[in-house]
C-alpha positions as a printed NumPy array, in Angstrom:
array([[ 26.619,  -5.73 ,  -7.516],
       [ 23.316,  -6.754,  -9.079],
       [ 22.681,  -6.881, -12.82 ],
       [ 20.49 ,  -3.804, -12.688],
       [ 23.208,  -1.825, -10.891],
       [ 25.574,  -2.737, -13.712],
       [ 22.965,  -1.739, -16.282],
       [ 22.416,   1.647, -14.621],
       [ 26.144,   2.359, -14.819],
       [ 26.254,   1.435, -18.512],
       [ 23.277,   3.596, -19.506],
       [ 21.846,   6.474, -17.455],
       [ 18.306,   5.217, -16.845],
       [ 16.384,   8.244, -18.13 ],
       [ 18.035,   7.749, -21.526],
       [ 15.489,   4.974, -22.018],
       [ 13.172,   7.703, -23.3  ],
       [ 15.57 ,   8.143, -26.247],
       [ 15.396,   4.42 , -27.018],
       [ 11.628,   3.959, -26.773],
       [ 10.939,   5.347, -30.293],
       [ 13.484,   2.88 , -31.685],
       [ 11.877,  -0.016, -29.844],
       [  8.444,   1.126, -30.981],
       [  9.514,   1.271, -34.62 ],
       [ 11.067,  -2.186, -34.386],
       [  8.153,  -3.615, -32.414],
       [ 10.6  ,  -5.163, -29.961],
       [ 12.519,  -4.235, -26.807],
       [ 16.201,  -4.957, -26.249],
       [ 15.913,  -7.733, -23.613],
       [ 19.083,  -6.51 , -21.895],
       [ 17.524,  -3.097, -21.29 ],
       [ 13.94 ,  -4.047, -20.505],
       [ 14.42 ,  -3.21 , -16.81 ],
       [ 15.162,   0.411, -17.698],
       [ 11.628,   0.812, -19.023],
       [ 10.622,   1.211, -15.378],
       [ 12.133,   4.702, -15.388],
       [  9.552,   5.53 , -18.063],
       [  6.789,   4.078, -15.894],
       [  6.551,   0.914, -17.998],
       [  6.664,  -2.743, -16.876],
       [  6.27 ,  -6.009, -18.749],
       [  2.838,  -7.412, -18.014],
       [  2.118, -10.985, -16.987],
       [  2.731, -13.255, -18.83 ],
       [  5.885, -11.509, -20.023],
       [  6.273, -13.695, -23.095],
       [  3.101, -12.192, -24.582],
       [  4.838,  -8.845, -24.926],
       [  2.153,  -6.688, -23.304],
       [  3.085,  -3.795, -21.045],
       [  1.568,  -1.873, -18.155],
       [  2.201,   1.83 , -17.544],
       [  1.917,   4.158, -14.547],
       [  1.137,   7.82 , -15.043],
       [  2.038,  10.431, -12.45 ],
       [ -0.586,  12.899, -11.26 ],
       [  1.437,  15.831,  -9.867],
       [  0.017,  17.112,  -6.551],
       [ -2.804,  14.552,  -6.982],
       [ -4.812,  16.986,  -9.113],
       [ -5.643,  16.885, -12.814],
       [ -7.926,  18.852, -15.064],
       [-11.13 ,  17.469, -16.497],
       [ -9.442,  17.607, -19.909],
       [ -6.555,  15.497, -18.598],
       [ -8.95 ,  12.93 , -17.148],
       [-10.622,  12.62 , -20.549],
       [ -7.237,  12.009, -22.154],
       [ -6.452,   9.317, -19.576],
       [ -9.824,   7.669, -20.219],
       [ -9.253,   7.835, -23.971],
       [ -5.866,   6.143, -23.706],
       [ -7.382,   3.324, -21.644],
       [-10.061,   2.835, -24.3  ],
       [ -7.815,   3.159, -27.346],
       [ -4.838,   1.134, -26.135],
       [ -5.672,  -0.572, -22.846],
       [ -8.788,  -2.65 , -23.557],
       [-10.872,  -0.316, -21.428],
       [ -9.024,  -1.001, -18.157],
       [ -8.03 ,   1.913, -15.936],
       [ -6.748,   1.733, -12.359],
       [ -6.154,   4.365,  -9.698],
       [ -3.097,   3.294,  -7.702],
       [ -2.268,   3.761,  -4.03 ],
       [  0.24 ,   6.468,  -4.954],
       [ -2.317,   8.727,  -6.616],
       [ -1.324,   7.576, -10.111],
       [ -3.186,   6.001, -13.014],
       [ -2.247,   2.631, -14.462],
       [ -2.885,   1.246, -17.939],
       [ -2.661,  -2.375, -19.085],
       [ -2.509,  -4.29 , -22.363],
       [ -0.134,  -1.859, -24.06 ],
       [  2.333,  -2.704, -26.832],
       [  5.745,  -1.082, -27.173],
       [  4.559,   0.423, -30.44 ],
       [  1.846,   2.302, -28.536],
       [  4.138,   4.002, -26.031],
       [  5.331,   7.052, -28.05 ],
       [  1.776,   8.04 , -28.987],
       [  0.598,   7.583, -25.394],
       [  3.422,   9.746, -24.042],
       [  2.558,  12.463, -26.56 ],
       [ -1.1  ,  12.432, -25.564],
       [ -0.209,  12.643, -21.883],
       [  2.16 ,  15.536, -22.508],
       [ -0.609,  17.633, -24.076],
       [ -2.375,  17.761, -20.685],
       [  0.652,  18.039, -18.404],
       [  0.934,  14.393, -17.384],
       [  4.014,  12.217, -17.7  ],
       [  5.615,   8.946, -16.629],
       [  9.221,  10.03 , -15.991],
       [ 10.29 ,   8.423, -12.735],
       [  6.932,   6.753, -12.132],
       [  8.878,   3.537, -11.456],
       [ 12.516,   2.503, -11.105],
       [ 15.317,   3.321,  -8.674],
       [ 14.586,   7.016,  -8.485],
       [ 12.421,   9.558,  -6.703],
       [  8.893,   8.371,  -7.408],
       [  5.776,  10.522,  -7.605],
       [  5.697,  13.   ,  -4.729],
       [  2.539,  12.4  ,  -2.707],
       [  0.67 ,  15.574,  -1.824],
       [ -2.316,  15.331,   0.462],
       [ -5.518,  15.261,  -1.593],
       [ -6.934,  17.621,   1.052],
       [ -4.327,  20.295,   0.244],
       [ -5.83 ,  23.729,  -0.145],
       [ -9.265,  22.437,   0.814],
       [ -9.81 ,  21.224,   4.353],
       [-10.574,  23.766,   7.051],
       [ -8.269,  21.9  ,   9.454],
       [ -5.253,  22.429,   7.209],
       [ -2.103,  24.049,   8.611],
       [ -0.631,  24.958,   5.21 ],
       [ -1.377,  24.171,   1.567],
       [  1.453,  21.793,   0.607],
       [  0.797,  21.811,  -3.147],
       [  3.388,  24.504,  -3.988],
       [  5.995,  22.592,  -2.006],
       [  5.006,  19.295,  -3.628],
       [  5.304,  20.874,  -7.084],
       [  8.716,  22.258,  -6.207],
       [  9.796,  18.907,  -4.784],
       [  8.551,  17.078,  -7.865],
       [ 10.307,  19.543, -10.152],
       [ 13.564,  19.432,  -8.212],
       [ 13.907,  15.742,  -7.36 ],
       [ 11.524,  13.536,  -9.318],
       [ 12.752,  13.001, -12.853],
       [ 16.016,  14.779, -12.057],
       [ 19.11 ,  13.223, -13.621],
       [ 20.959,  13.708, -10.31 ],
       [ 18.601,  11.183,  -8.724],
       [ 18.038,   8.729, -11.572],
       [ 20.41 ,   6.167, -10.066],
       [ 19.401,   5.639,  -6.452],
       [ 19.987,   2.298,  -4.718],
       [ 16.231,   1.611,  -4.848],
       [ 12.958,   3.487,  -5.149],
       [ 12.486,   6.598,  -3.045],
       [  9.089,   7.899,  -1.936],
       [  8.146,  11.292,  -0.511],
       [  4.891,  12.568,   0.98 ],
       [  3.695,  15.923,   2.294],
       [  0.597,  16.766,   4.292],
       [ -0.833,  19.892,   5.841],
       [ -3.417,  17.886,   7.776],
       [ -1.412,  15.423,   9.898],
       [ -4.345,  14.871,  12.255],
       [ -6.221,  13.272,   9.34 ],
       [ -3.523,  11.33 ,   7.478],
       [ -0.756,   8.857,   8.318],
       [  0.756,   8.018,   4.934],
       [  4.12 ,   9.527,   5.982],
       [  4.832,   6.414,   8.036],
       [  5.324,   4.294,   4.916],
       [  7.401,   6.769,   2.886],
       [ 11.145,   7.334,   2.726],
       [ 10.509,  10.962,   3.698],
       [  7.317,  12.309,   5.193],
       [  6.782,  16.022,   5.831],
       [  4.026,  16.861,   8.349],
       [  3.005,  20.483,   8.769],
       [  2.179,  21.743,  12.254],
       [  2.491,  24.853,  14.399],
       [  5.047,  25.374,  17.142],
       [  4.568,  28.548,  19.145],
       [  2.41 ,  29.932,  16.363],
       [  5.029,  29.26 ,  13.676],
       [  4.166,  26.97 ,  10.767],
       [  6.794,  24.378,   9.965],
       [  7.315,  20.691,   9.264],
       [  8.069,  17.607,  11.301],
       [ 10.239,  15.278,   9.182],
       [ 10.056,  11.478,   9.231],
       [ 12.489,   9.171,   7.414],
       [ 13.002,   5.533,   6.514],
       [  9.469,   4.268,   6.083],
       [  8.826,   1.359,   3.749],
       [  6.968,  -1.934,   3.781],
       [  7.748,  -4.8  ,   1.405],
       [  8.6  ,  -8.198,   2.835],
       [ 10.235,  -6.53 ,   5.863],
       [  8.22 ,  -3.575,   7.11 ],
       [  9.713,  -0.494,   8.754],
       [  7.617,   2.479,   9.773],
       [  9.277,   5.864,   9.384],
       [ 11.057,   7.458,  12.321],
       [ 11.231,  11.096,  13.336],
       [ 14.322,  12.992,  12.291],
       [ 13.654,  15.173,  15.34 ],
       [ 13.55 ,  18.499,  13.522],
       [ 11.214,  21.411,  12.858],
       [ 11.916,  23.065,   9.515],
       [ 10.471,  26.112,   7.801],
       [  8.409,  25.698,   4.619],
       [ 11.217,  27.328,   2.612],
       [ 13.589,  24.589,   3.802],
       [ 11.451,  21.627,   2.729],
       [ 12.8  ,  21.135,  -0.789],
       [ 16.396,  21.691,   0.31 ],
       [ 16.064,  19.158,   3.122],
       [ 14.338,  16.679,   0.804],
       [ 17.164,  16.993,  -1.687],
       [ 19.768,  16.557,   1.053],
       [ 18.14 ,  13.384,   2.38 ],
       [ 17.824,  11.947,  -1.133],
       [ 21.475,  12.799,  -1.772],
       [ 22.567,  11.094,   1.425],
       [ 20.647,   7.987,   0.409],
       [ 22.109,   8.056,  -3.107],
       [ 25.677,   8.279,  -1.841],
       [ 25.511,   6.172,   1.332],
       [ 22.77 ,   3.648,   0.53 ],
       [ 23.405,  -0.048,  -0.047],
       [ 23.76 ,  -1.407,  -3.592],
       [ 24.87 ,  -5.032,  -3.195],
       [ 21.634,  -6.748,  -2.159],
       [ 18.547,  -5.153,  -3.71 ],
       [ 16.35 ,  -6.778,  -1.081],
       [ 18.124,  -4.698,   1.564],
       [ 18.759,  -1.486,  -0.328],
       [ 15.881,   0.797,   0.696],
       [ 16.61 ,   3.783,   2.935],
       [ 14.971,   1.959,   5.855],
       [ 17.93 ,  -0.43 ,   6.089],
       [ 20.47 ,   2.399,   6.132],
       [ 18.471,   4.16 ,   8.867],
       [ 18.237,   0.909,  10.837],
       [ 22.001,   0.388,  10.722],
       [ 23.125,   3.985,  11.269],
       [ 20.372,   5.165,  13.564],
       [ 18.406,   8.353,  13.035],
       [ 20.898,  10.532,  14.911],
       [ 23.887,   9.526,  12.779],
       [ 21.882,   9.765,   9.568],
       [ 20.745,  13.265,  10.542],
       [ 24.362,  14.221,  11.214],
       [ 25.356,  13.058,   7.719],
       [ 22.555,  15.091,   6.155],
       [ 23.499,  18.199,   8.138],
       [ 27.271,  18.071,   7.723],
       [ 27.712,  16.641,   4.217],
       [ 24.67 ,  17.985,   2.376],
       [ 23.249,  21.029,   4.174],
       [ 26.347,  22.468,   5.804],
       [ 24.394,  23.513,   8.871],
       [ 22.479,  21.941,  11.752],
       [ 18.717,  21.682,  11.613],
       [ 16.551,  23.055,  14.375],
       [ 15.234,  20.52 ,  16.868],
       [ 11.486,  20.319,  17.184],
       [  8.571,  18.432,  18.739],
       [  6.447,  15.857,  16.917],
       [  3.407,  16.872,  14.92 ],
       [ -0.009,  15.634,  16.048],
       [ -1.036,  12.356,  14.454],
       [ -4.263,  10.981,  13.061],
       [ -6.296,   8.602,  15.214],
       [ -6.992,   6.422,  12.189],
       [ -4.963,   7.706,   9.219],
       [ -5.145,   4.552,   7.128],
       [ -7.925,   5.602,   4.786],
       [ -9.351,   8.637,   3.05 ],
       [-11.493,  11.264,   4.727],
       [-14.588,   9.872,   3.042],
       [-17.927,  11.351,   2.107],
       [-18.857,  15.014,   1.686],
       [-16.649,  17.4  ,   3.652],
       [-16.602,  21.181,   4.104],
       [-13.793,  23.253,   2.62 ],
       [-12.353,  26.295,   4.342],
       [-14.01 ,  28.603,   1.783],
       [-17.607,  27.462,   2.221],
       [-17.51 ,  24.949,  -0.625],
       [-17.248,  21.156,  -0.285],
       [-15.037,  18.329,  -1.46 ],
       [-16.692,  15.039,  -2.353],
       [-14.622,  11.852,  -2.074],
       [-16.051,   9.232,  -4.389],
       [-15.323,   5.589,  -3.764],
       [-14.031,   3.335,  -6.5  ],
       [-13.949,  -0.431,  -6.067],
       [-10.286,  -1.329,  -5.393],
       [ -9.207,   1.465,  -7.71 ],
       [-10.672,   0.112, -10.928],
       [-12.738,   2.61 , -12.873],
       [-14.359,   2.245, -16.261],
       [-13.071,   4.861, -18.747],
       [-16.634,   5.876, -19.572],
       [-17.199,   6.593, -15.879],
       [-13.938,   8.53 , -15.739],
       [-15.168,  10.655, -18.618],
       [-18.463,  11.169, -16.791],
       [-16.5  ,  12.326, -13.732],
       [-14.76 ,  14.896, -15.887],
       [-18.177,  16.176, -16.958],
       [-19.415,  16.302, -13.359],
       [-16.318,  18.204, -12.221],
       [-17.139,  20.863, -14.804],
       [-20.814,  20.998, -13.941],
       [-20.494,  21.032, -10.155],
       [-16.866,  21.933,  -9.383],
       [-14.052,  23.86 , -11.024],
       [-13.076,  21.367, -13.742],
       [-10.534,  19.526, -11.606],
       [-10.45 ,  16.037, -10.118],
       [ -8.09 ,  14.626,  -7.508],
       [ -6.732,  11.158,  -6.866],
       [ -5.973,   9.733,  -3.421],
       [ -3.422,   7.34 ,  -1.951],
       [ -6.25 ,   4.913,  -1.159],
       [ -7.431,   4.252,  -4.737],
       [-10.301,   6.746,  -4.569],
       [-11.016,  10.036,  -6.353],
       [-12.372,  13.436,  -5.387],
       [-14.325,  16.309,  -6.889],
       [-13.526,  19.512,  -4.952],
       [-15.075,  22.988,  -4.975],
       [-18.724,  21.895,  -4.909],
       [-21.346,  24.37 ,  -3.702],
       [-23.487,  23.158,  -0.817],
       [-26.678,  23.577,  -2.833],
       [-25.218,  21.29 ,  -5.544],
       [-24.038,  18.455,  -3.285],
       [-27.246,  16.403,  -3.399],
       [-27.454,  16.589,  -7.178],
       [-23.808,  15.573,  -7.563],
       [-24.181,  12.665,  -5.135],
       [-27.256,  11.458,  -7.027],
       [-25.32 ,  11.435, -10.298],
       [-22.371,   9.673,  -8.67 ],
       [-24.748,   6.995,  -7.39 ],
       [-25.833,   6.248, -10.959],
       [-22.156,   5.637, -11.764],
       [-21.71 ,   3.407,  -8.668],
       [-19.169,   5.942,  -7.402],
       [-21.156,   7.387,  -4.518],
       [-19.227,   9.029,  -1.633],
       [-19.735,   6.171,   0.821],
       [-17.987,   6.005,   4.186],
       [-18.118,   2.214,   4.044],
       [-15.846,  -0.753,   3.364],
       [-15.748,   0.09 ,  -0.341],
       [-13.941,   3.3  ,   0.475],
       [-11.502,   1.775,   2.98 ],
       [-10.433,  -1.344,   1.069],
       [ -7.576,  -1.47 ,  -1.415],
       [ -6.03 ,  -4.261,  -3.487],
       [ -2.994,  -4.56 ,  -5.733],
       [ -2.889,  -5.653,  -9.372],
       [ -2.522,  -9.356,  -8.569],
       [ -1.992, -12.265, -10.938],
       [ -4.157, -10.711, -13.621],
       [ -1.175,  -8.592, -14.694],
       [  1.681,  -8.644, -12.16 ],
       [  4.593, -11.035, -12.671],
       [  5.354, -11.178,  -8.941],
       [  1.866, -11.851,  -7.626],
       [  0.872, -15.294,  -6.394],
       [ -2.87 , -14.73 ,  -6.017],
       [ -5.739, -13.002,  -7.77 ],
       [ -6.731,  -9.793,  -6.018],
       [ -8.988,  -7.136,  -7.508],
       [-11.862,  -9.287,  -8.753],
       [-11.848, -11.343,  -5.55 ],
       [-11.904,  -8.285,  -3.312],
       [-14.562,  -6.595,  -5.437],
       [-16.805,  -9.64 ,  -4.989],
       [-16.094,  -9.638,  -1.258],
       [-17.015,  -5.965,  -0.913],
       [-20.212,  -6.46 ,  -2.903],
       [-21.2  ,  -9.128,  -0.37 ],
       [-20.041,  -7.453,   2.838],
       [-20.822,  -3.795,   2.291],
       [-24.591,  -4.093,   2.813],
       [-24.039,  -6.295,   5.881],
       [-21.639,  -3.91 ,   7.585],
       [-22.656,  -0.43 ,   6.47 ],
       [-23.46 ,   0.417,  10.098],
       [-19.848,   0.464,  11.325],
       [-19.241,   3.62 ,  13.354],
       [-15.469,   3.733,  12.755],
       [-13.311,   3.204,   9.653],
       [-12.297,  -0.403,   9.039],
       [ -9.307,  -0.777,   6.724],
       [ -8.803,  -3.886,   4.588],
       [ -5.629,  -4.045,   2.495],
       [ -4.97 ,  -7.073,   0.301],
       [ -1.902,  -7.838,  -1.773],
       [ -1.006, -10.765,  -4.009],
       [  2.501, -11.327,  -2.646],
       [  4.849, -10.202,   0.113],
       [  5.911,  -6.977,  -1.61 ],
       [  3.168,  -4.971,   0.109],
       [  2.218,  -2.729,  -2.788],
       [ -1.071,  -2.17 ,  -0.969],
       [  0.298,  -1.974,   2.57 ],
       [ -1.104,  -5.153,   4.129],
       [  0.967,  -4.676,   7.294],
       [ -0.816,  -1.459,   8.32 ],
       [ -4.483,  -2.392,   7.978],
       [ -7.107,  -3.556,  10.433],
       [ -7.166,  -6.712,   8.331],
       [ -4.183,  -7.141,   6.048],
       [ -4.109, -10.102,   3.673],
       [ -0.888, -11.265,   1.998],
       [ -1.331, -13.673,  -0.885],
       [  0.619, -16.921,  -1.118],
       [  0.415, -20.406,  -2.613],
       [  0.002, -23.565,  -0.537],
       [  1.049, -26.964,  -1.792],
       [ -1.733, -29.538,  -1.613],
       [ -1.079, -33.085,  -0.424],
       [ -2.858, -34.474,  -3.454],
       [ -0.709, -32.327,  -5.719],
       [ -1.136, -28.866,  -7.123],
       [ -1.485, -25.551,  -5.329],
       [ -4.183, -23.388,  -3.852],
       [ -4.29 , -19.652,  -3.306],
       [ -4.278, -18.634,   0.352],
       [ -3.815, -15.512,   2.456],
       [ -1.738, -14.831,   5.527],
       [ -3.487, -12.493,   7.964],
       [ -1.807,  -9.44 ,   9.484],
       [ -3.978,  -8.135,  12.279],
       [ -4.532,  -4.617,  13.603],
       [ -1.754,  -2.656,  11.964],
       [ -2.106,   1.098,  11.782],
       [ -0.603,   4.236,  10.292],
       [ -2.821,   6.179,  12.642],
       [ -2.259,   6.869,  16.303],
       [ -1.136,   3.301,  17.084],
       [  1.716,   3.56 ,  14.541],
       [  2.485,  -0.127,  14.247],
       [  2.63 ,  -3.007,  11.84 ],
       [  0.067,  -5.752,  12.276],
       [  0.658,  -9.077,  13.971],
       [  1.049, -11.97 ,  11.566],
       [ -1.397, -14.618,  12.736],
       [ -0.767, -18.341,  12.769],
       [ -2.584, -20.192,  10.008],
       [ -3.951, -19.148,   6.638],
       [ -7.253, -18.281,   5.029],
       [ -8.   , -20.181,   1.811],
       [ -8.889, -17.75 ,  -0.956],
       [-12.249, -19.464,  -1.307],
       [-13.075, -18.517,   2.304],
       [-11.784, -14.961,   2.346],
       [-15.254, -13.424,   2.455],
       [-16.405, -15.786,   5.228],
       [-13.409, -14.983,   7.382],
       [-13.742, -11.24 ,   6.931],
       [-17.489, -11.328,   7.586],
       [-16.959, -13.229,  10.851],
       [-14.344, -10.781,  12.092],
       [-16.497,  -7.78 ,  11.233],
       [-19.58 ,  -9.319,  12.844],
       [-17.695, -10.086,  16.033],
       [-16.239,  -6.594,  16.122],
       [-19.661,  -4.969,  15.792],
       [-21.22 ,  -7.283,  18.374],
       [-18.67 ,  -6.656,  21.121],
       [-16.986,  -3.303,  20.512],
       [-17.658,  -0.27 ,  22.651],
       [-18.955,   2.942,  21.099],
       [-16.245,   4.612,  19.018],
       [-13.721,   1.845,  19.707],
       [-11.338,   1.241,  16.813],
       [-10.5  ,  -2.25 ,  15.612],
       [ -6.902,  -1.8  ,  16.79 ],
       [ -8.183,  -1.024,  20.283],
       [-10.649,  -3.905,  20.107],
       [ -8.02 ,  -6.419,  18.984],
       [ -5.74 ,  -5.324,  21.815],
       [ -8.556,  -5.791,  24.306],
       [ -9.642,  -9.193,  22.991],
       [ -6.262, -10.666,  22.051],
       [ -4.964, -12.037,  18.762],
       [ -5.99 , -15.64 ,  19.451],
       [ -9.599, -14.681,  18.888],
       [ -8.909, -13.869,  15.233],
       [ -6.81 , -16.878,  14.212],
       [ -8.047, -18.196,  10.86 ],
       [ -8.723, -21.67 ,  12.278],
       [-10.724, -20.168,  15.154],
       [-12.792, -17.899,  12.957],
       [-13.517, -20.478,  10.267],
       [-14.391, -23.075,  12.916],
       [-17.116, -20.711,  14.096],
       [-18.415, -20.54 ,  10.554],
       [-18.388, -24.322,  10.201],
       [-20.126, -24.724,  13.554],
       [-22.914, -22.458,  12.37 ],
       [-22.882, -20.317,  15.483],
       [-25.761, -17.905,  15.822],
       [-25.24 , -14.168,  15.397],
       [-22.125, -14.953,  13.382],
       [-20.03 , -14.658,  16.546],
       [-16.625, -16.189,  17.073],
       [-15.9  , -19.203,  19.218],
       [-15.526, -18.048,  22.825],
       [-17.53 , -14.845,  22.38 ]])
């Protein structure tokens, strides 16, 4: 049993909230209990010896009021040196906090209905609700009430505070537009069967160093069964999941060993007391690995406007300006997405141009370009596990490449992470970059990236192929530019990059091949052998 398993048995993890005021008053954290801060959404920040902390804040159902956004911006300014990140689980993240700041921050969040309970740790994390819920005309059902019920029943619940590892849940009413269920422990996809609205259930998704896409449970459940089934699956994982080796403790490993059929039988017999109805699969998104970008019509004649951040980092002053814009042009609410972007819904058609113009002045325009389809993790700036810098490097790359490739006719997803833990899903991107360190012959190290090619949580439903060779961090932009240029030069109309890579073959995109083309100075920025 690992040290953290022992710690969880000694002190129920959510009791850390009772200890935080003591730590704050003392200005120090009990080193033996520092891991339990995760259950309060708090991590030590790199370098740990400096004593700074980072915090994740849940955004229930991905929607917050303009007042709440102002509070979030104020916390970032007052305590976090003006840094604010939108994460790839629809949350906000602060940096540069001290333990003495935490009680005041939690109080400020509570005044606007936000909290951090279960934002991290071995528990049910924030329940992901589609940011399109209640908006898009293609929606089967508004999943927000179910997501709220799921959040209230499972996330932060003492019954699920000691799971073998983290546990992630997503719900969508627009499965033809989104594929995030494939990388969650449970994914609920609404669809119609014979005119009846219900949910297709997927289980065991998770990336990390060993990626597993979720698998169908093979059922069709009614909306009023969703929370009950979610609780049953979480209970089965709690009681049957592995606790010896934390690297092999996620639900995906239990599903792999038992098989979906046996796991379903356990859920039905031990936790539900009845069989679930069999059902067909829901339709899937062709792409699915990025937001529905730009300005889009709602079912009620209004519009939702997805604004693009740059790798999730947003200045607090701009966040405050977004709150103002949501009041002026929408209904005083803002949404976060699972791809580090944000949204202002409920915009009248006659106001769209004015809103877009104001967003452009904030450099948050609703662009259906690389800026909106590229995500990056925290990296070595703050994360103790990261091996490479991420956000600043990717932001520079996007600044260079966006004007060169704004004419792409299909989404192109770039996911970059600073280590193998896949916090930003490098295995399911068109180009996925995993950060690493390479030892130099002359001594020292250099930052490099492994390339994972043509993964997808869309229709292809696959993890990318890890290519032979590496891309030096200093040549990341060159490599990406070459691949994009080749894709545009030789793709057919409407062809996705996954389809293109399958047609051309992986060898074409090997780092050595691509960078050799750059060094050879080939015209039209084409690859060798084009």
